[in-house]
C-alpha positions in Angstrom: -5.2 0.5 29.6 -8.5 -0.6 27.9 -10.5 0.1 31.0 -8.9 3.6 31.2 -9.8 4.3 27.6 -13.3 3.1 28.2 -13.6 5.5 31.1 -12.3 8.4 29.1 -14.7 7.5 26.2 -17.6 7.3 28.6 -16.8 10.7 30.1 -16.5 12.2 26.7 -19.9 10.8 25.7 -21.5 12.0 28.9 -20.0 15.5 28.4 -21.4 15.6 24.8 -24.8 14.5 26.1 -24.8 17.2 28.8 -23.7 19.9 26.3 -26.4 18.8 23.8 -29.0 19.1 26.6 -27.8 22.6 27.5 -27.8 23.7 23.9 -30.9 22.0 22.5 -33.3 21.0 25.2 -35.8 23.8 25.6 -35.7 25.7 28.9 -38.8 25.2 31.1 -39.8 28.6 32.5 -41.4 29.0 35.9 -45.2 29.4 35.8 -47.2 31.9 37.7 -47.0 31.2 41.5 -50.7 31.9 42.0 -53.8 31.9 39.8 -55.5 35.3 39.8 -59.1 35.9 38.8 -59.7 36.3 35.1 -59.5 40.0 34.1 -57.4 40.8 37.2 -56.1 44.4 37.1 -53.5 45.7 39.6 -54.7 48.5 41.9 -54.1 52.0 40.8 -50.5 53.1 41.6 -49.4 49.5 42.4 -47.2 49.2 39.3 -45.1 52.3 40.0 -44.8 51.5 43.7 -43.7 47.9 43.0 -41.1 49.3 40.5 -39.8 51.4 43.4 -39.7 48.4 45.7 -37.7 46.5 43.0 -35.4 49.5 42.2 -35.7 49.0 38.5 -34.9 52.6 37.5 -31.4 52.7 39.2 -30.0 49.9 37.0 -31.9 50.5 33.8 -31.1 54.2 33.5 -27.7 55.5 32.3 -26.1 58.5 33.9 -28.0 61.5 32.5 -30.1 59.1 30.4 -33.9 58.6 29.9 -35.4 56.5 32.7 -35.6 52.8 31.9 -33.9 53.2 28.5 -30.9 51.2 29.6 -27.2 51.7 28.9 -26.0 51.9 32.5 -22.6 50.3 33.1 -22.5 47.6 35.7 -19.1 46.4 36.7 -18.8 42.7 37.5 -16.0 40.2 38.1 -16.6 39.0 34.6 -16.4 42.5 32.9 -18.7 45.4 32.2 -22.3 44.6 31.7 -24.7 47.2 30.2 -28.3 47.3 31.3 -31.0 46.9 28.7 -33.9 49.1 27.5 -37.0 48.1 29.4 -39.4 50.7 28.0 -42.2 49.3 25.8 -40.4 50.3 22.6 -41.1 47.4 20.2 -37.7 47.4 18.5 -35.2 48.1 21.2 -37.2 47.6 24.4 -39.7 45.1 25.7 -42.8 46.2 23.8 -43.4 42.8 22.3 -43.0 40.8 25.5 -46.0 38.8 26.6 -46.8 38.5 30.3 -45.3 35.0 30.3 -42.1 36.2 28.7 -41.9 39.1 31.1 -42.3 36.7 34.0 -39.6 34.4 32.6 -37.2 37.4 32.6 -38.0 38.1 36.2 -38.0 34.6 37.5 -35.7 32.7 35.2 -33.4 35.2 33.6 -34.7 34.3 30.1 -34.9 36.9 27.4 -37.7 36.8 24.8 -35.4 35.3 22.2 -34.5 32.5 24.7 -31.0 33.9 25.6 -29.9 33.7 29.2 -29.6 37.0 31.0 -26.5 37.7 33.0 -27.1 37.5 36.7 -26.4 41.3 37.0 -30.2 41.2 36.7 -31.2 39.9 40.1 -33.6 37.2 39.0 -32.4 34.9 41.7 -34.2 37.3 44.0 -37.1 38.4 41.8 -38.2 34.8 41.4 -39.7 35.3 44.8 -42.1 38.0 43.6 -45.8 37.4 44.1 -47.9 37.1 41.0 -49.7 40.3 42.0 -46.4 42.2 41.9 -45.4 40.6 38.6 -48.7 41.7 37.1 -48.3 45.2 38.6 -44.8 45.6 37.1 -45.9 44.3 33.7 -48.8 46.7 33.6 -46.6 49.6 34.6 -44.0 49.1 32.0 -46.4 48.4 29.2 -49.0 51.0 30.0 -47.4 53.8 32.0 -43.8 54.1 30.7 -43.2 56.0 27.4 -41.4 53.9 24.8 -37.9 55.1 24.0 -35.9 53.9 21.0 -32.5 53.2 22.4 -30.5 50.1 21.5 -27.7 51.1 23.8 -24.2 49.5 24.0 -24.0 45.7 23.7 -22.5 43.7 26.5 -19.3 42.1 25.1 -17.7 40.0 27.8 -14.5 38.1 27.0 -14.6 34.3 26.2 -15.9 32.1 27.8 -18.2 34.5 29.6 -19.7 35.7 26.3 -21.2 32.2 25.8 -24.6 32.8 27.4 -25.6 29.1 27.1 -23.2 28.5 30.0 -25.4 30.5 32.3 -27.9 27.7 32.1 -25.5 25.4 33.9 -24.9 28.1 36.5 -28.6 28.5 37.1 -28.9 24.8 38.0 -26.5 25.4 40.8 -27.4 28.9 41.8 -31.1 29.5 41.7 -33.2 28.8 44.8 -36.9 27.9 45.0 -39.2 30.3 43.3 -41.6 32.1 45.7 -39.8 30.9 48.8 -39.3 33.6 51.5 -38.8 33.2 55.2 -41.9 33.6 57.2 -42.9 33.3 60.9 -46.6 34.1 60.8 -46.0 37.6 62.2 -47.5 40.0 59.6 -44.9 42.8 60.1 -41.9 40.4 60.0 -43.2 38.5 57.0 -43.8 41.7 55.0 -40.3 42.8 55.8 -38.9 39.4 54.8 -40.7 39.6 51.5 -39.5 43.2 50.8 -35.8 42.4 51.7 -35.6 38.9 50.1 -37.6 39.5 47.0 -38.2 43.0 45.4 -35.5 44.8 47.5 -33.0 42.1 46.5 -30.7 43.2 49.4 -28.9 39.9 49.4 -27.5 40.6 45.9 -25.1 43.1 47.4 -25.0 42.3 51.2 -24.5 38.5 51.0 -21.2 36.8 50.3 -20.8 34.7 47.1 -20.0 31.0 47.0 -17.7 29.1 44.7 -19.9 29.5 41.7 -20.4 33.2 42.4 -24.0 32.7 43.5 -25.4 34.4 46.6 -24.6 32.3 49.6 -28.1 32.2 50.8 -31.4 33.8 49.8 -33.5 33.8 53.0 -33.1 34.5 56.7 -32.9 30.7 57.3 -29.6 30.6 55.4 -26.7 31.3 57.7 -24.7 33.5 55.3 -27.6 35.6 54.1 -26.9 39.3 54.5 -23.5 38.6 56.1 -21.7 41.1 53.9 -20.6 41.1 50.3 -18.4 43.0 47.9 -19.3 45.3 44.9 -16.5 46.6 42.6 -14.0 46.3 45.4 -16.2 48.0 48.0 -17.5 46.1 51.0 -21.2 45.9 51.3 -21.5 45.7 55.1 -23.2 42.9 56.9 -26.7 43.5 58.0 -26.7 40.7 60.6 -24.1 39.1 62.8 -21.5 40.5 65.2 -19.9 42.8 62.7 -23.1 44.5 61.7 -23.1 48.2 62.4 -26.9 48.4 62.5 -26.9 46.1 65.6 -26.0 49.3 67.5 -28.7 51.4 66.0 -32.2 52.0 67.3 -35.2 51.2 65.2 -35.6 54.9 64.6 -32.0 55.2 63.5 -32.4 52.4 61.0 -35.7 53.7 59.6 -34.2 57.2 59.1 -31.2 55.8 57.3 -33.4 53.8 54.9 -35.7 56.7 54.2 -33.1 59.5 53.9 -29.6 57.9 53.5 -28.4 59.4 56.8 -28.9 59.3 60.5 -26.9 60.2 63.6 -24.3 57.5 62.9 -23.8 57.2 59.2 -24.3 58.5 55.7 -25.0 56.5 52.7 -22.1 55.8 50.2 -21.3 53.9 47.1 -24.1 52.1 45.2 -26.3 52.5 48.2 -26.8 56.1 47.2 -28.8 55.0 44.2 -30.9 52.6 46.3 -31.9 55.4 48.6 -32.4 57.9 45.8 -34.5 55.6 43.5 -36.0 53.1 45.8 -36.0 53.2 49.6 -37.1 56.8 50.0 -40.4 55.8 48.2 -41.2 53.0 50.5 -44.4 53.6 52.5 -44.1 54.2 56.2 -45.6 50.8 56.9 -43.2 49.0 54.6 -40.2 50.8 56.2 -41.4 49.6 59.6 -41.6 46.1 58.2 -38.1 46.2 56.9 -36.8 47.5 60.1 -38.6 44.9 62.1 -37.2 42.1 59.9 -33.6 43.4 60.0 -33.6 43.9 63.7 -35.1 40.5 64.3 -32.2 39.0 62.3 -29.9 40.9 64.5 -31.4 39.4 67.7 -34.0 41.9 68.7 -37.7 41.1 69.2 -39.9 42.7 66.6 -41.9 45.5 68.1 -39.5 46.2 70.9 -38.9 49.6 72.4 -36.4 50.6 69.6 -33.3 50.6 71.8 -30.0 49.6 70.2 -29.5 45.9 70.1 -26.0 45.9 71.4 -24.0 48.4 73.5 -21.5 50.1 71.2 -18.0 51.1 72.2 -18.6 54.6 70.8 -21.4 55.1 73.3 -18.6 55.5 75.8 -16.4 58.6 75.9 -14.0 58.5 73.0 -10.4 59.9 73.4 -9.9 62.8 71.1 -6.8 63.1 68.9 -3.8 63.5 71.1 -5.3 61.6 74.1 -7.6 62.7 76.9 -4.8 64.7 78.7 -3.5 66.8 75.9 -6.1 67.3 73.2 -4.8 68.7 70.0 -7.1 70.9 67.9 -4.6 72.0 65.3 -1.9 70.2 63.4 1.7 70.6 64.7 4.9 69.9 62.8 6.0 67.2 65.2 2.8 65.2 64.8 2.7 61.9 63.0 1.5 62.3 59.4 -1.8 60.5 59.7 -3.4 62.6 62.5 -1.9 65.7 61.1 -3.5 65.1 57.7 -6.8 64.4 59.5 -6.7 67.7 61.4 -5.8 69.6 58.3 -8.4 68.0 56.0 -11.2 66.3 58.0 -11.4 67.8 61.4 -13.6 70.7 60.4 -16.5 68.4 59.6 -15.9 65.2 61.5 -14.2 66.7 64.6 -11.5 65.4 66.8 -13.6 62.7 68.4 -14.6 61.3 65.0 -18.3 61.7 65.7 -19.2 64.2 63.0 -22.5 66.0 63.2 -25.9 64.3 63.4 -27.5 63.7 60.0 -24.9 66.0 58.3 -21.3 64.7 58.7 -21.2 60.9 59.3 -19.4 59.4 62.3 -16.0 58.0 61.4 -15.6 56.1 64.6 -17.2 52.7 64.1 -18.2 53.6 60.6 -18.5 50.3 58.5 -17.0 52.0 55.4 -13.9 53.0 57.4 -13.4 49.6 59.1 -14.5 47.4 56.2 -12.3 44.4 55.2 -11.6 46.1 51.9 -10.3 49.7 52.1 -11.4 50.4 48.5 -14.5 52.3 49.5 -12.7 54.5 52.0 -9.9 55.2 49.5 -12.3 56.1 46.8 -14.2 58.4 49.2 -11.0 60.3 50.2 -10.0 60.6 46.6 -13.2 61.5 44.9 -15.6 62.6 47.7 -19.1 61.4 48.3 -22.6 62.8 48.2 -25.7 62.2 50.4 -28.7 62.1 48.0 -31.6 64.4 48.1 -34.7 62.8 49.4 -38.2 64.0 50.3 -37.4 63.6 54.0 -34.0 65.3 53.7 -34.0 67.4 50.6 -30.5 68.9 50.9 -27.8 67.2 48.8 -24.7 67.3 50.9 -21.3 66.9 49.1 -18.0 65.9 50.6 -15.1 67.1 48.4 -12.5 64.8 47.0 -8.8 65.1 47.8 -7.3 63.4 44.8 -5.5 66.6 43.7 -4.6 67.7 47.1 -3.1 64.6 48.6 -0.4 62.3 47.2 -0.9 58.5 47.1 1.3 58.1 50.2 -0.6 60.8 52.1 -4.0 59.2 51.2 -2.6 55.8 52.5 -1.4 57.5 55.7 -4.7 59.2 56.3 -6.8 56.1 55.6 -4.5 54.0 57.9 -5.0 56.6 60.6 -8.8 56.5 60.2 -8.9 52.7 60.3 -7.0 52.7 63.6 -8.1 55.9 65.4 -10.6 56.1 68.3 -12.2 52.6 68.7 -11.5 51.5 65.2 -9.2 48.6 64.5 -8.7 47.6 60.9 -5.6 46.8 58.8 -3.3 49.5 57.4 -3.6 50.9 53.8 -0.6 50.8 51.5 0.4 53.3 48.9 0.0 50.5 46.3 -3.7 50.2 47.4 -4.2 53.9 46.6 -2.4 53.7 43.3 -4.6 50.8 42.3 -7.8 52.7 43.0 -6.6 55.8 41.2 -5.7 53.6 38.1 -9.2 52.0 38.2 -10.9 55.4 38.3 -8.6 56.7 35.4 -9.4 53.7 33.3 -13.1 54.1 33.7 -12.9 57.8 33.0 -11.0 57.1 29.8 -13.6 54.5 28.8 -16.4 56.9 29.3 
């Protein structure tokens, strides 16, 4: 009994010591990863370009708000997080940040006042940024962005997630080595690795999370890196591995998708719309080639190959149209099953009976990763509320798919989604009416909150 009490007492003392260390021992921030010459100034245009690489505007701009003034809602498993004002306003923005304090926010998730930033800010990825890019970003925000006075809404997560000191413990388990990216010595691959793993922070969405909700890998050498993740119920598809749709795309297909949000196989959806709109469309031609080379090498191709698809795709074979190859149906009939009848009534005009759509206009549904994703949330939301391909310099037309929330009942949406997930060469689990009701309720709650 005495021994047991001693153990409990020892554990309690140890816990208090650890808590005291978390609360009172000063945080050591990561220093610059390289020493630049005294008086170093970023090249002209480097700051804005690096901002585009890092996709700062998408998260730090509210819908309809002033760029970089914050206030955008970011849904997380912990609750709603609001992005902050990163204009150089001295009161509500980052106008008083020194270069070292700015770097600490990027690398370590430390605010000027010492508070820990929530990891909605992808500092786990930004801590790989070169010192040249850090300097470029700092110069851009301090010298080229107009200050905007906007305090914005405060993030107010429920207990215990509102205790920011706890994030320090999370960082000990979650953050990887600063500055470390995968490299092979091939300049094209290495540039692509840097862009994807550091400023592009692709793994923040496209990698699974581990038990402490950290990215399960930060570089190509980590087996789970870019193997697919989840955002607000939507599946962020894998970019490597046997389930990756881009394994079946040519280099030209992938580059066109990154630059415009569409190609002959797919159209951008969900949060990726913002990535295309605010970031990827601004990548230089050389940087797009580097990203393509990196992603295709991860998928098993040799960098610099002829651009052919990495794997033969079932959809490259003739696909039976609705009704089978012998009796093709081009119009809904009363005796048809509900799923295909709903498809012919509502979807066929754009996506056609073979599910292949129209190149760079209406995305393919056969083999589409949104349609066959483990979670049907993205597909349900798209059927209910529609989707939009963003306007880019390469493809300026903004193409809009209408929503069917008012036209179709919950049961009908479930039937249609189930049909899509099992039609042609698709093979994914069915969707229930309860799944659709849950997504409608989520949308209604957010609309009410807005």
